[in-house]
N, C-alpha and C positions, 0 to 999 in steps of 0.2 A: 502492497498498502505505500502511497502519498505522503509526506511527512508535509509540513511548515514548521520551516523554524526562520523563529522574530529574536534572534542579539536587536540588546536597548543599552545604544554607549551609554558607559558615564562623561560628564561633561568633560570637556576639555580633552576628548582624545585620540587623538588623532597624534601625535608622539609615541602612545601604547600599540596605536593598531598599527603604525609603518616596523614598526620591530618587528609586534608578530607574526603581519602582513604573509611573506616568505612561506610558513609551516601552516599558515594559514588554507592561502589558497592550495598547496602541497596534496591535503585533506580532499580539496571539493574534486581535484588534478582525478584523485582515489578511484573515489563515484563515477566521475562524470566517464571515466577509463573504463571504468568497469560498467557502464550505460544504465544507475540508476540515478544519474543530474537528470531531472525536469530544467530548473535554471540558478541563478545564487548572486546578487549586486548589493550594493551598498545604499544605504539609502544616507546620496549628501543632505547636510544639512541648507542648503541653497536651491533655488531654484535652475542648476549650472548640473553643467557634462560634471561638470571636474572644478567641483566649490575651495580648488583651492585650503588656503589655509581655513576655511571654515569648517573645515569636512566632512563630517559622516556625523548622525545619528542613529544607526545601527543597521541592519547586515538582513540576509530574508533570502532563506538557500529553501530550494522545497525539490527533499531526493526522498528513492526507492528506497525502506526500508522492512522486513520479515513484522518489526510490533511495537509499536506504542514504548516498548522499556531501550528497546534495542533504538533507537534511532533521537530518545532521550539522554539513554548514556556516551551512545556516536558528541551531540552536538556540551554534552557537559566533560567531555575532551577537549576541544575546541582550544587551540592555542588561543583565540582572544578570549576564553574564559581566564586562562590559570593569567590570563597576560595588562587581566585586567580591568578591560576594554568592553565588554559589557554590563550592567549593574543589573540588566539580567534576561535572562532566555527564554522562552518558549515553543515548545514544541504541541502543532495541537495533527490533527488527519485530516489531510483533503483530499478531494474529491476534485479533480483537474475534469471541466465540462468538456470544456469548446481552448482551443481548436480542435 
């Protein structure tokens, strides 16, 4: 089943985010290589493709896992969690309807 993982950043997370990004992206690339990634990306803090020093307010990942506990465990092990980028992480089942 698909699961939506939404991480909400702490204030002024950009420096922490940049430091943990290579490990975070490597995990996403692994999901993609396994054919389990629907989409992933950050929420810019301003209405711009590249928010520069404004940074980001969080991230959305939609990926396939065998169960909610497996998705939660994967989210809990994210390098952004360990680096203190996220203030909170939500994991919910997701049903893709369109397209």
